[in-house]
Structures are given as structure tokens and as C-alpha cells.
LOVEXRO-145449 format. One record per residue (C-alpha): chain; x, y, z. Coordinates in Angstrom, 3 decimals, padded with zeros to 6 digits. Example, Ala and Ser with C-alpha at 12.3 -4.5 7.8 and 13.67 -1.06 7.14 Angstrom:
<recs>
A, 012.300, -004.500, 007.800
A, 013.670, -001.060, 007.140
</recs>
This chain:
<recs>
A, 011.840, -013.730, 009.792
A, 010.924, -012.656, 013.315
A, 009.101, -015.031, 015.654
A, 009.071, -016.003, 019.317
A, 009.192, -019.353, 021.057
A, 005.654, -018.566, 022.193
A, 004.417, -018.297, 018.590
A, 006.141, -021.530, 017.641
A, 004.677, -023.371, 020.641
A, 001.185, -022.089, 019.876
A, 001.338, -023.202, 016.259
A, 002.665, -026.584, 017.352
A, -000.184, -027.000, 019.837
A, -002.754, -026.216, 017.121
A, -001.588, -029.130, 014.975
A, -002.972, -031.678, 017.448
A, -006.510, -032.978, 016.936
A, -009.181, -031.237, 019.013
A, -006.951, -028.240, 019.782
A, -008.698, -025.357, 018.052
A, -009.029, -021.611, 018.362
A, -011.528, -021.782, 021.237
A, -009.155, -024.015, 023.222
A, -006.304, -021.579, 022.608
A, -008.447, -018.592, 023.651
A, -009.471, -020.293, 026.886
A, -006.223, -022.020, 027.853
A, -003.207, -020.334, 026.319
A, -000.507, -018.861, 028.555
A, 002.750, -017.702, 027.028
A, 004.585, -018.509, 030.276
A, 003.891, -022.254, 030.111
A, 006.910, -024.535, 030.020
A, 007.022, -027.195, 027.317
A, 006.366, -029.878, 029.922
A, 003.315, -028.098, 031.362
A, 001.971, -027.359, 027.876
A, 002.342, -030.995, 026.822
A, 000.521, -032.138, 029.967
A, -002.274, -029.679, 029.204
A, -002.535, -030.867, 025.600
A, -002.792, -034.497, 026.700
A, -006.043, -033.711, 028.514
A, -007.785, -032.536, 025.331
A, -005.938, -033.737, 022.229
A, -007.403, -036.776, 020.507
A, -004.009, -038.235, 019.649
A, -000.775, -039.055, 021.432
A, 001.247, -036.106, 022.717
A, 004.677, -036.452, 024.290
A, 007.860, -034.406, 024.299
A, 009.429, -036.195, 021.327
A, 006.299, -035.786, 019.185
A, 005.871, -032.150, 020.219
A, 009.478, -031.232, 019.411
A, 009.374, -033.080, 016.084
A, 006.234, -031.189, 015.001
A, 007.778, -027.937, 016.205
A, 010.889, -028.493, 014.102
A, 008.732, -029.301, 011.062
A, 006.914, -025.974, 011.459
A, 010.240, -024.124, 011.656
A, 011.206, -025.720, 008.346
A, 007.963, -024.452, 006.816
A, 008.767, -020.963, 008.097
A, 011.927, -021.029, 006.002
A, 009.862, -021.549, 002.850
A, 008.079, -018.234, 003.423
A, 011.353, -016.434, 002.735
A, 011.155, -012.676, 002.232
A, 007.387, -012.803, 001.749
A, 006.955, -012.639, 005.524
A, 008.558, -010.246, 008.023
A, 007.400, -012.154, 011.063
A, 004.858, -014.077, 013.105
A, 003.096, -012.780, 016.195
A, 000.950, -014.855, 018.509
A, -001.347, -014.478, 021.491
A, 000.862, -013.522, 024.420
A, 003.528, -011.766, 022.341
A, 004.011, -008.057, 023.173
A, 003.170, -006.971, 019.617
A, 000.083, -009.157, 019.154
A, -002.744, -006.772, 018.196
A, -006.012, -006.405, 020.083
A, -009.205, -006.980, 018.164
A, -012.280, -004.753, 018.126
A, -015.739, -005.752, 019.304
A, -017.088, -008.599, 021.410
A, -015.677, -011.715, 019.769
A, -016.468, -015.268, 020.864
A, -013.445, -017.444, 021.765
A, -013.610, -019.607, 018.632
A, -013.395, -016.504, 016.403
A, -010.512, -014.776, 018.175
A, -007.262, -014.730, 016.201
A, -004.254, -016.221, 017.952
A, -001.456, -016.195, 015.375
A, -000.727, -013.783, 012.526
A, 001.883, -013.833, 009.773
A, 002.667, -010.357, 008.505
A, 004.593, -008.309, 005.993
A, 004.853, -004.577, 006.643
A, 003.650, -002.325, 009.431
A, 001.888, -004.340, 012.143
A, 001.130, -001.119, 014.052
A, -001.637, -000.402, 011.527
A, -003.828, -002.804, 013.535
A, -003.425, -000.707, 016.685
A, -006.572, 000.615, 018.332
A, -004.950, 004.053, 018.205
A, -005.902, 004.097, 014.527
A, -009.341, 004.332, 012.991
A, -009.553, 001.275, 010.757
A, -012.362, 000.983, 008.240
A, -012.925, -002.094, 006.108
A, -014.267, -001.458, 002.614
A, -015.455, -004.574, 000.801
A, -017.721, -005.603, -002.042
A, -018.478, -007.533, -005.167
A, -015.836, -009.080, -007.436
A, -017.388, -007.586, -010.568
A, -018.208, -003.920, -009.960
A, -019.394, -001.792, -012.842
A, -017.980, 001.635, -013.613
A, -020.517, 003.438, -011.412
A, -019.837, 001.184, -008.412
A, -016.110, 001.815, -008.787
A, -016.640, 005.553, -009.099
A, -018.777, 005.658, -005.938
A, -016.356, 003.482, -003.985
A, -013.341, 005.572, -004.934
A, -015.142, 008.734, -003.833
A, -015.951, 007.244, -000.423
A, -012.483, 005.728, 000.126
A, -010.867, 009.031, -000.827
A, -012.913, 010.823, 001.844
A, -012.079, 008.146, 004.426
A, -008.400, 008.442, 003.546
A, -008.449, 012.211, 003.971
A, -009.645, 011.579, 007.537
A, -006.523, 009.406, 008.039
A, -008.429, 006.136, 008.193
A, -006.529, 002.903, 007.677
A, -008.360, 001.120, 004.856
A, -008.795, -002.621, 005.431
A, -009.843, -005.096, 002.741
A, -009.233, -008.599, 001.421
A, -007.134, -008.108, -001.748
A, -009.765, -009.826, -003.889
A, -010.541, -008.669, -007.406
A, -013.113, -005.934, -007.795
A, -014.118, -003.783, -004.837
A, -011.334, -005.015, -002.535
A, -008.609, -004.144, -005.011
A, -010.243, -000.770, -005.673
A, -010.271, -000.009, -001.929
A, -006.556, -000.770, -001.542
A, -005.627, 001.111, -004.704
A, -007.627, 004.217, -003.841
A, -006.207, 004.296, -000.305
A, -002.697, 004.358, -001.760
A, -003.686, 006.899, -004.393
A, -005.123, 009.111, -001.643
A, -001.852, 008.889, 000.343
A, -003.392, 006.759, 003.085
A, -002.371, 003.369, 004.466
A, -004.009, 000.027, 003.828
A, -004.184, -003.475, 005.305
A, -004.748, -006.514, 003.073
A, -005.995, -009.622, 004.887
A, -005.346, -012.828, 002.966
A, -006.813, -016.351, 003.019
A, -003.524, -017.898, 001.876
A, 000.128, -017.919, 003.007
A, 002.048, -014.751, 002.202
A, 004.224, -016.622, -000.301
A, 001.204, -017.685, -002.358
A, -000.985, -014.649, -002.912
A, -004.228, -015.134, -004.809
A, -005.534, -013.929, -007.146
A, -002.253, -013.740, -009.032
A, -003.340, -010.485, -010.658
A, -003.064, -008.819, -007.241
A, 000.558, -009.814, -006.554
A, 002.031, -006.460, -007.731
A, -000.428, -004.565, -005.520
A, 000.319, -006.845, -002.560
A, 004.058, -006.361, -003.020
A, 003.660, -002.596, -003.093
A, 001.470, -002.594, 000.030
A, 003.900, -004.747, 002.003
A, 006.956, -002.714, 001.053
A, 005.521, 000.811, 001.255
A, 004.079, 001.328, 004.721
A, 001.054, -000.959, 004.439
A, 000.408, -004.399, 005.886
A, -000.205, -007.879, 004.505
A, -001.759, -010.265, 007.017
A, -002.487, -014.003, 007.051
A, -003.230, -016.713, 009.611
A, -001.535, -019.366, 007.462
A, 001.931, -020.717, 006.724
A, 000.855, -023.795, 004.772
A, -001.418, -024.590, 001.851
A, -004.982, -025.884, 002.329
A, -005.403, -029.628, 001.927
A, -008.652, -029.350, -000.045
A, -010.935, -026.942, -001.869
A, -013.327, -027.110, 001.081
A, -010.557, -026.016, 003.446
A, -009.648, -023.144, 001.113
A, -013.285, -022.002, 001.025
A, -013.314, -022.068, 004.817
A, -010.197, -019.905, 004.906
A, -011.929, -017.237, 002.829
A, -014.766, -017.123, 005.359
A, -012.324, -017.000, 008.285
A, -010.464, -014.183, 006.513
A, -013.719, -012.225, 006.371
A, -014.096, -012.272, 010.171
A, -010.628, -010.687, 010.494
A, -011.744, -007.835, 008.254
A, -014.468, -007.140, 010.807
A, -012.613, -007.609, 014.091
A, -009.601, -005.528, 013.057
A, -011.853, -002.652, 011.934
A, -013.880, -000.013, 013.734
A, -016.437, -000.117, 010.930
A, -017.170, -002.239, 007.867
A, -018.529, -000.510, 004.758
A, -020.159, -002.481, 001.963
A, -019.742, -001.009, -001.502
A, -022.065, -003.409, -003.343
A, -022.825, -007.112, -003.226
A, -025.252, -009.783, -004.254
A, -027.041, -012.056, -001.799
A, -026.977, -015.848, -002.293
A, -030.482, -015.580, -003.777
A, -029.678, -012.801, -006.234
A, -030.571, -013.205, -009.898
A, -028.591, -011.157, -012.380
A, -029.548, -011.592, -016.049
A, -026.054, -010.465, -017.014
A, -024.209, -013.314, -015.281
A, -024.701, -016.917, -014.219
A, -022.375, -016.547, -011.233
A, -023.205, -014.174, -008.393
A, -020.621, -013.347, -005.722
A, -022.028, -012.930, -002.221
A, -018.909, -013.430, -000.091
A, -019.156, -009.965, 001.445
A, -022.085, -011.144, 003.545
A, -019.717, -013.025, 005.854
A, -017.789, -009.945, 006.977
A, -020.994, -007.925, 007.310
A, -022.612, -010.649, 009.425
A, -019.558, -010.898, 011.678
A, -019.479, -007.122, 012.139
A, -023.074, -007.247, 013.369
A, -022.307, -010.224, 015.633
A, -019.296, -008.451, 017.166
A, -021.106, -005.145, 017.663
A, -018.965, -003.323, 015.091
A, -020.512, -000.476, 013.110
A, -021.728, -001.258, 009.609
A, -022.270, 001.014, 006.649
A, -023.507, 000.590, 003.094
A, -023.082, 002.743, 000.014
A, -026.516, 003.274, -001.489
A, -028.674, 005.630, -003.514
A, -032.141, 005.180, -005.008
A, -030.622, 004.936, -008.488
A, -029.455, 001.458, -007.386
A, -032.986, 000.229, -006.627
A, -033.176, -002.257, -009.496
A, -029.528, -003.338, -009.583
A, -029.063, -006.899, -008.196
A, -025.473, -006.040, -007.326
A, -026.968, -004.038, -004.429
A, -029.227, -006.806, -003.095
A, -027.073, -007.276, 000.017
A, -026.995, -003.512, 000.608
A, -030.788, -003.420, 000.595
A, -030.976, -006.420, 002.906
A, -028.604, -004.839, 005.416
A, -030.476, -001.533, 005.337
A, -033.610, -003.448, 006.384
A, -031.887, -005.212, 009.301
A, -031.600, -004.181, 012.932
A, -029.563, -002.635, 014.410
A, -029.579, 000.056, 011.779
A, -026.573, 000.479, 009.544
A, -025.284, 003.785, 008.236
A, -026.296, 004.570, 004.666
A, -023.734, 006.538, 002.676
A, -025.263, 008.313, -000.312
A, -022.453, 008.446, -002.899
A, -023.961, 011.549, -004.508
A, -023.353, 013.522, -001.283
A, -021.205, 011.451, 001.105
A, -019.256, 014.223, 002.826
A, -021.572, 014.905, 005.798
A, -022.143, 011.213, 006.515
A, -018.399, 010.467, 006.427
A, -017.755, 013.374, 008.798
A, -020.427, 012.086, 011.189
A, -018.928, 008.589, 011.041
A, -015.552, 009.858, 012.183
A, -017.078, 011.953, 014.945
A, -018.791, 008.829, 016.311
A, -015.779, 006.535, 015.891
A, -013.511, 008.916, 017.777
A, -015.794, 008.581, 020.806
A, -015.912, 004.764, 020.864
A, -014.338, 002.994, 023.843
A, -012.018, 000.586, 022.074
A, -010.914, -001.106, 025.285
A, -014.049, -003.189, 025.834
A, -012.166, -006.443, 025.273
A, -008.860, -005.412, 026.830
A, -009.636, -007.094, 030.121
A, -010.698, -010.387, 028.611
A, -007.535, -010.558, 026.518
A, -005.228, -009.659, 029.412
A, -006.905, -012.187, 031.695
A, -005.571, -014.968, 029.506
A, -002.076, -014.358, 030.850
A, -002.769, -014.124, 034.596
</recs>
């Protein structure tokens, strides 16, 4: 498993109380010596930090790396040459700083056009049909399809990308050696070993159900900031009422909200024949919001998809390059 001393130091720093992602974004320098880093941590951490403690924690993390085994090709961290740039205008506390990966990390490069396709866990046959049509068209334009490897629309997006001879990135809320849902393990294995990419911010298990829920939400922001556009297939809102189920899934709203916050393009699949379907409540809500999102009519998506790619090819993807580089001066 590939990793640098910089990545190990960053992960060690993050274990100390009060050292979070915003602190890393504002203070991290990959050229810091251990002594200088420890002195810097002492100013903010709400617990004791000395060289012995730091090195002990660091060694413990290395031991956890070993448990990842072949599930992980490597770790890259802020300051490493291969650490990918994000898209959009992202606040410090949301910026990723360490990524565990299996597969082709270059798929996150800004040289690619990355499009996230997300949606409900329980799509019906028509939703799946519409999604596959759209993903197939995106794939034919050489888009990298990004999603979250959840059941339903996420799994469909990954599968159709592979079927259409494209590449796909699966962003996970769990360590790479513990993929959930279990039903998606074969798909994850195929993606990681056949030119795709599996991505996670985690090397250890969550300590509680609340922490796990938070990881799902944090995963959703990565879907947005590593994509040039986020497309919603179908989703409920938290207030949706569906007579056919007592449990409505509205997790897609997190990625869509982050895309809007970061200034990343948003699209929704929608046609008037969905007007009374509660599975499209979030689509309707997003259509009503400003700034306007792009509506993809699944009955005739070709022109809209073509226009999307024309606009994405003209986007300046270097808007955050300066702010990321400044961290290392």
C-alpha cells in the first residue's frame, strides 16, 4: 500500500481533539518537521501533544493501514503530488485532505469531465430505464460517472457506465475493506480492478450509528466537489409521502445542496409524466430553486446532453488552484 510520510503525519494530526478539516485546510504544510508540527498542534489541540504521544499514535495508524490489505492501493493527502484538486468554491471545513483509493486516481483529474449521477434507493422500472438512457449518453461523451455505490440509482449509474464502456468512480462512506451495502461488493471489486476508482476518507470503523450517518453526508459532498455537474435521477424530499412505502429516502438532497453551495452545475431528470410521483419530489423542488438547474427530459435527452458538454468544456476549472497551492507557500 502506497503512502507518504506527509499522509501519515496528517492523519496523526487529525486524531487530536480540536484538529479538524478546517484547521488542516488553513494550517497544513507538507514541509513541516515533526517538531514544528507538534508545536503547532499544541496551540490548538485540546489534549496533550508531545513527540512520544505523536509517534505512538502514528505507529498505531500504520498498524491500521496493514488491516486494509489489498482492498486499498494507497493513501494520498493534501500536499502530496498526486492529491487531486476539487471543483467549485469549497469552504475550508468541507475540503478533503486525505483519500484512500483503489484503482485509477487520475479519474479525479480536472482534465476529465466528471458527472455525478445519484438518486433514490428504490427506483421503479421507468426510473431505471430513464437513468440508463442518460448515463449511456454521458458515457458516449467520455464522461467519468461518479456515484456513491448505494443500492438503487447509484448502482445503476456505475453499472451503466461500465456497460457503456466508460469509467466510473465510487465514493464510499466506509473503509475500503468494509464496503456497504454488501450486495455491492462484486461491483466495487470490478470497478477497482478494471480501470475505475474506489474512494474513501476512512481507514477505521465509525464508533457509533450517528458517526456513520455523518459519514454518509460527508461522502455526498465529495460526489459534488469531485464532479463538474451533479445529476439527480429521482429522489424524495424529507417531507415526501408515498402510499407505497413507510420509509422515504432523501439522502440525495445533501449532494445536490452542496453542488449549489459550491457553484457546481446541477441537473435533474424530469418529464411531466412524473408530476404525481413522490419519488420526484426533490426533482420538482430543485427545478423551482435559483439558480436554475438543467432539466433533462428522458424522452428526448440527446440535445440537452450535448449542450451540457458544450458548456462544461468551456468552464475554467482552475478557480481554486491558487487557494490550494497557497497552502504550501
